Phi, psi and omega in degrees: 000151179279136176268142179221139179252115185265126181264132174229164183237134175232131176291117181205156180251004181249157177283130183250143174281169183294322182192156177290333181246097184291340179287339186251342188233136180258160175240129179200172179279161177301325181295317180295324177297317180294320178297319180297318179296318180296319179295320182295329180289337185270342184262163181288161181304319182294317178293323180300316179298318179296319180300315181294323179297316180293322181295320179294320180295322181291319182287341178287347181273116182300331182292334181264000183255128179255123176290147183253128180231167180250132178286338180245120183297337182281340180276152182289147174278156182255130177235155183232143174227142183275136169212150179260133182238161172243119181294149182287153175289178181298319179281161180279121183296324180296331177292321178296314181295319179299320179292321179294325183294335179293340180254009180241126181299137189275340191264260188293340180291345174296318176295318177300325178298316178301318182289316179297319178296318178297322177296316180294331177285338187085021182283147175254343181228133174238127179232120179253143179236124171267100191263113181259075187205149176244145181244162180297159185230025184280316186244087180241163177297321180215141183300329181293346182279002181296330181289350181259013180263013182257213184300147185205160170255124178248129179241124180244147178231145180271046178210147181267147175285132172276167179301320180295323180289324174305316184284316185293321186272315187250353182065034182280069181198143185294331185276348183255302181052039178228168178227143182287161179296325179298312181292334179299332180300333180299331186278000165295332188256325190220157175256005189205127182247146168235127179239125177241125177210121184066235179257005183258133174239129181235131172253129188241114184235100180297340179276001166061056181242023184295327179226163179270335188269345179202163179284127176211142186244353181224134168237137187237133177235146173250114185295336183277335184240337184265143175270110187259004184296333180292340175246043189302317181293326179298324183266353185299328177296348181265357188303316182300324184277347180249022181296318183289323180216124181289348186240001184206135174242120185277069181165199179227133178239133171242117179257125182241094176293132185290144179294133184249349181221149181271006180268014180299157181269001179258286172223164187258356185288132179246135178235143178261173176298324179293324176299317181294319179301316180294323177298316181297312181294322181291322180298318182264027179259018177214153179292341179299322179294325178291323177296320177299318180296323183280325187271319187247338180247057191290337181290331191279123181249334184225132176229131179221144173226127180234154171253136179209152174252339187217007184060022173248316179246130183238139175248119182288127176262315182200146172212142176230128177239127182236129176210153182271126178282323179198155184221140175241128179247143165220189188297326186245345186215161176226132180235132182236146167260115189250134177250132179233139176240131180239124175244135178220148170241115179226128181056042179062019178245125179268132178230145178232138187222144181239149175210159177225143184219150171252123180240125179238134180242119181255122182259135182208172178239124180271115184293322183291315181272352177055054178203155176288142179229158173236126177251118186251136178239134181231126179239117175288124174267306175229089181290164176296142175274078184246165177288145187280054178272122183232002185296319183285349182254001189300318182291326180291317182301321183292332189254335189263319183207163178235172181232157177218134182276095182291312177226180181295337183242359184233126176247132179252137178251143184214156173207159179236134181226132351284171177291146185247136180286334186280353183285149178294131183269339188259310184267113183294322181297316178297319179299316181293327175290324179297322180270011174062045178301315180302318179295315181297321182291321178296319177294323176301315178295321178297313179296322178298321180298329179284338178284339182279111183218118181302338183283346181263173180248037183276352179058038175248138179234165180297337180298330179299320180295317179297322179296329184273355176271127187303134178263110184300312182294321180296315179297321178295321179294319179293323177297319179293325181284335186249033180296332181269357179248097189297318182293314179298319181292326177299316178295320180293323181295328180299306182289329178297319179287334180271348184305314179301318180297319181296316181292326176298317180288324177299320180295342180274347185262152172277078190258355193244123185271127182278137176286350179277126181303136176096343182273318183068220180278135185234156175277163185293335180286346181257329191279156171242122186274125172273100185264015180278142178299151181303136181155189183300323181292316178299319182297315183289325176296318178298318179297314182297314180292326178292319179298331179270007179061035175267137184284078182277139174232148181250121184232147174290166186297319184289333176287316177299319180298315180295318179293317182294328185276325190237341183275183182288102185292340181297328183264340190289128179238113176257134183303138177227165174303327178298318178303311182297317180297314181297318180295318180291325179295325181276340183228060185297337181295339180298323183298330182291343182261005181263151176281171178302313181298321181294322179293319178297320178297319178298313180299318179299315180300314184291310187287319183288333180268338178205090185286057179255114181303334181295339181283342182246353181300139182069011175256136182281068186228010180276111187280132180254166182292341178270017180064025174247172179234148170234173184274136170295124184241147179266333182223152177052044181281148174282148181290132176237131185261146178249138179242129184246139170075333186217107181285349179291348179300328180302332182291345178282348182246156175288150184299332181292346179262003182295341181285003177260359185240145171288137184298117182281356184266001180284173180309134186298321179295320179295318180298318181295321180293317179293335180274353187287162179296333180303314180284323180295323184281323189267329182271340178059028171278136182287112181247125180248121185263121180251113180264131175251118181256135181279000000 
């Protein structure tokens, strides 16, 4: 870096030394300083460094240092303080920044810049201060900087700038002399930047007024080695942040003094602290900003903005707290349940809002682009109840993430980082297949299934997983209903075309939890699907199969439909009356533990779905009028009587004889099937039909 000796004047009647720290500051005339700067510009960086080392060593020798005094007590004494500057390039830096600003949105994207910058730094906390205060202007680097001692926006990050970041973002290097497009957004607000990180303080002036003798746009100070008291007023806005250590700040601060005049040489737009407050509140007044925070600014967990006049009393404007409630990891993906709290003060009214999100990150390697990629999926569970303002976020939505209508009530948001050149630009379905969306989505559902645990208080149920599995019939119905809405139909066609791929991948995962104790999640080749509608019959079938240690799973109709249509049919086992009959024949002791109602439900399921007498033979499921059961027999059967039309006939017999009659109170369809010739002929049970005619 180039060394520069800045001369300032203070009215004093005493002789002043060159600096309080003779080891760090040299004394020389302005001419020698100018000569040194000119010489330094002509030599190579390696020679320049050697030159500065020798120069520092020479000035550290008291014998070679001449104190400067004034012959006239009335004239000001001259003092010098060391600062390192970067000379301006041949072109005007303010012209470059002005050109960059024309391609950067001036309003809400300023807030987006702070967040994006924090993500690139690796910061987890961003704290902004709207400082309504003016500082003294007596001891500044340049007299023109007095206009920057007033109200300002200060943004702090809990991360330090690396050398590479100094150069990449601000161009703080002699060989670059450029500024990034991201940092250019700061100049929508201010004409002068102050950056504090670690022990380094940098003042950035695009108008190139750092010195009087040459154009320079950056001055650099090291708090640990440089004596900054001579510029005390210039550094006074940093006092609050340097309270713990006068020489080091464990983070990064960007101070943006607000523009006070429209005669600036960069842009003429003036913003007040209230304008900035409204921008902040407007930016976080839609769920889109939260999606951006979750998908692309994943490092950031806490955001705060306060208003203050003295750094003693603070008024909270906004705060966002994000934390993970639980996380599931596997070889390729990570899924988190994220809780977010949003506090805002608007029109002197404080509001607090809660939201929950599911975020899944799928890691893969793209062979064509030869790089690691991350495919992120975001599902709002409980979004913020905010007003639907999206105008300030429209540009961000187009570039950062996209959405896909998974079901009629669920929208999934996704993004891929970094962007890939090899992806299809026209066909969204082809693009989603290229980035392996079906695989990533199936893994997301698998991880979600592991998050569902009755022992936790996450308020997640298995129904959520079923809701997120594409319903083939529902999508077809929606397509038919939206034939006149081209945009809506276009979105529906995307997921409709991807549905087969998604179901194929779902079938590969152990996504289905068995109701049988000890099995847990099972693969489709192991499970037996209970496809009976919810009710007593489904319950007893689940109980019977569980008692026999069979991996029974209960699935909704649209899930069974998707698996049957697109998954590996060779492995898929859907429960049938034959399954139930075979299981009961091998485990007859199970029937002895069932209630009367449960046995009737089993018999109803078997006979009504497959009226084959062979499925119940030798099963203790024949219901009698005394509420007992006997076994269906093929030979040497006991006579069982049937009563038609009038159950009062039983009253003609003693109760001890009720075991001779088929129970007339069972389901009428079941009774009719058991009374049919099919059963009389094949089971060979003696059935006597007594007709009562009125």
